[in-house]
N, C-alpha and C positions, 0 to 999 in steps of 0.2 A: 898718581899711581901708574906705573908702567909695567907691562907684561914682563915676567921674569922666569919663564920656563913653566914646568909642570911638576906636580907632586903625584907620584904613582901609588895607587891603592890596589893591593892584590889580595885575592882570596883563593888559595890553592884549590884547584879542581873546579872552581866556579868562573873566575874571570878576573879582569883587571880594568881599571879606568884611569885616565889622566885628568887631573884637576888643575886648572890654571892657577899659577902663582903670580902674585904682584908685589912690587916693591915701591915704597914711597921715596921719591927723589930728594925730598927735603930732610926727612928724619931717618931714613934707612930701614924703617920697620917693614915687615912683610905680612902679607895676608893671602888667603886663597879663596877660590870660589866655593860656594856651598856644595857639600857632597852628602847631605842628609838623605837624598834619594837613594844613594848606594847602600847606606846603612839600613834604610827602610826595606830595600829589596832583599837584603840578607836576612833581616828579621822575619819578613814574610815567608821566605823559603824555609828557614829552620823551624818556624812555627808550624808550617805545613808538614814537615818531617815528624814533628812531635805528635801531631794528630794521626799520622800514618803509623807510627810506632804503636799507639794506643789501639788502633783498629786491628793490627796484626797480633798484638798480645791478647786482645779479646778473643781472637780466633785461635789462640793457643800456639802461635808461632814462637819458637824459641828465640832467645836473643842472638844466638849464633845464626839461626835461619834469617832473622831480620838483617843481620850484618851482611850475609851473603847476597840478599836481595838488594841492599843498598850499594853493593859494589858495582851494580849496573847503573845506578842513578847518581849517587854522590857518596863515596866511601865513608862509612862510619864503623868504628870498632865496636865489638860487643860491649866493652866497658862503658864507652860513650853513650851507647843506646840505653844501657842499664841505668846510668846516672840520670840521663834525661828523663826517662820514664819515671824513675823514682821521684825526681823533683816535681814533675807534673802531678803525680799522685798526692804528694804532700800539700800541694796548693789547692787540691780539690775541696770544694765546700759541700759538706753533707747536710742536707736539710733536716731540721728538727721536726720529729713526727709527734703529733698530738692526737689523742682520741683514736688511736689505731690499735686494732686487735693484733697482738704479736703472738705468733704460734711457731712451733717447730714441727716439721713434717719428717717422718722417718719410716724406713722399711726394714723388715727383718725377714729371714727365710727359714722358719722352723719346719720340721717334718712331723707329719701325723702318720705314724706307722711307716710305710714305705712311700707315702705320698708327700710330694713337696707342696707346702703351703706358703702363702705370702701374707705377712702381718703388716698392716698399715696403721700408723699411729700419728695422732695430733696431740701436741702438748702445749698448754698455755705457758708462754714465756715468763709471765709475771708471777703467777701463782705456783708454777711448776706442777700443776695438776693435769691429769689426762683428760683431754676433751673427747677423744674417740680412739678405740683400739679394736680392730676387727681383722678376722682371718678371711682370705680369699683364695680362690683356685688359681688366680693369675694376678699379675700386676701390670696389665695392659694400660694404655693411656685412658681408655674408656672407663676401666675399673677405678683408676685414680680420680678421674673427673667426677664420677658418681659418688665416691667416698667424700670428696671435698664439698660437693654441693649439698650432700646430706647433712654434714656436720658443721658447716660454717655458713654464715650469712653473706652471700655473694654480693649483696647490695651495699655492704659497709666496707670501709677501707681496711685492708689487712696487710700485715707485714709477716711474710713467711720465710723461715730459714730452712734451707735444704742442703743436701750434699751436691756433688757436681754432675749428677745424671743429666745428660744432654737433652733429655726429653722435657725436663721440668719447666724451663722458660715458656715453651709453647703451650704446655698443658695449663699452667697457672694463668697465662695471659688470656687463654680462651675462657677459663672459668670466671676470673675476676675482672678482666678488662683493665680500665684505667684506675680501678680501686686498689691495684696491686703494687706492693713494694716487695721485690724478691731479693733476698740476701743469702749468699752462700755461707755455710757454717764456718765460723772463725777457726775452728780446729783444722778443717780441711784447707782453708786459705793459708794458715801458717805452714802446713805441710807442703803446700804448693810452693811457697816462697823458699823453704828450706831445700826442696828438691831441685831448685834452680842453681844451687851452689854445689861445688865439688865437696866430697867428704873431708878432704884435707884443704881447708881454706887458708888463704893468707890473712893477715890482720886486717888489711884493707877490705878484703871480701867479707870478712866477718862483720866489720863495721857497717858495710852496705846492707848486709843481711839483717842486722838488728835495726837499722833505720827503717827498713820495710816492715819488719815485725812490729815496730813501734806504732804503725798505723792502727793496729788492732788492739794491742795491749801496751801498757806503759813500760817501755824499755829504756827510759832515760838513764838509769843507773848504769846499765851495761854499755850504753852508747858513750857516756862520759869516761868510763874506764877504758874503753877501746880507743877513744880519741887521744887519751893521755899516752897509751902504749904506742899508738901510731906516730905521735910526735917524737918519741924516743927512737923509733926505727930509723929515722933520718941519719942518726949518728953511726949506724952500722951497716946501712944498706949497700954501701960501696964495696964492702969486704964480704965475699960470698960465704966463706967459712964462718966468720963471726955472725953474719946475718942468719945463717941456718941455726946456729946454737942459740942465738937470741930469740928466734921465732919459736923454738921448742919451749924455751923458758917462759916466754910471754904467754903462750897458749895455756901452759900449766897454771900460771898466775890467774888467767882469766877464768879457767874452769874452777879454781878454788873460790874465786870471787862469786861466780854464779851459784856455787854450792852454799855459800854463806847467805846469799839472798833468799834461798829457799827455806832456810832454817827459821 
């Protein structure tokens, strides 16, 4: 084997390397030096980006906001970040819980005459029966802690479903410690996903939305229907006028399909 130049490997925005190329003088076959280290470096970098996206989303940074931040590091579009985050969430393993008390915690704000009251409620998730339902003068962190300690066994594992009040994670952690599994309400999670999309979505955006919604409820029928429509879009996407007409028709078909599923 004799040296026969280089093969260039380039990743835009990241860098490039030259890998030695060799040729056999007898048979004319070619080979190159191992470049697995280059692929490993790229994998390590993009995996770290994925973790970065998850941390920012946990702190409620929008996809557009993450894209703006990434423009200073390694440019990533909003849609790329969205797809990457969605893929990571689909691969997440949720542990099976056994012998755990599952409860819903909720707050309401009734009035007694002209006085504002605060109603705190605990509901058993399995039996759908009320565990506790009390009125308070306030809903401070200390009031909530006292209510929880009074009505739940803090020495036993507990799975609590709440809305998105930012105070809850710290309150629940202080009361239950390592015995706690905290889950946000699925209805609120669905609303959060839907709010990330524009009101007038493309078919591709609609498909991404339903793939995310599928994490919480079975949306396989809607996903299959949208995938079929999306494949048809390739035939008209190059003609703007036809594509616009097709999009309106496709959305109407999808809405009729959703309506039939509800019946």
